[in-house]
N, C-alpha and C positions, 0 to 999 in steps of 0.2 A: 571748452576741455566739457564746464557743467552743463553749457545746452544741449550736449551728446549722450551723458549722461543720464539729467531728467531725461531728456527723449525717450533714453530706452529703457531708463523706469517705469513713464508712463505706457508706453507700450506694454512690457510687462506685468507691469498690474493689471494695463485691458484685455488684456489675451488671459492672463487666471483668473478677472473678473468672469469675461465669458463662457473660460470652463466649468466654472464652479456654481453658474449659472444653468448653462444646462444639464448638469449633473444633478443640481435641485429639481428641475423640470421634470429630467426624464423619472427621476426620486421619488415627487409627490403627482408620479400619473401611473408610476408600477402602488402604488401604496392604496393607488385608487381601485387595484383590482387584488387587494393583500398580497401581492410581491414586493419585495425593498431588493435592494442592492446590496450584497454582505458587507462589501468593500470599505462603507461609512459609519459611520459612528453618529450624525447626527443626523438630526430629523432637518427635512427641506426647510421649515421656517428660519433656520439655525445659517443652513446655507445660504438664501439670502440673504438675511444679512451680512456674510463673509460677503456674498458676492458688494452689495449696495455699501462697505466701511472700505472694501477697493479701488471702487469707484468713483466714490469721496475722496480719495489720494489723484487719483489720476486728473479728476478735476482741477485740485489743489493745486499740482504740476503743473494744468495748463496755463491757469490762474498765475502764476509766476512766471511763468513764457510770458504769456502777452504781458503781463506789468515790465518783464526786462526789455522786450521789444520796445513798448511805450515807451519807455525813461533814455531810450537809445536814442530814439526818433528825433525826443524832444529837447 
């Protein structure tokens, strides 16, 4: 049960990180031309930080899964 839950949250965080990253890149590109996405109150750099934080959680969850698999096989 915990493996399914961990896998679900890992995929959810990864998808959210990719979405935030894409929005940050689009907003950064639009700001080069003097426009911005009006529904975002954060700067693109802050969005990159949020994406990195989510990817750190994904990495931790994957390392935990690897540790559990290795402990089961030993």
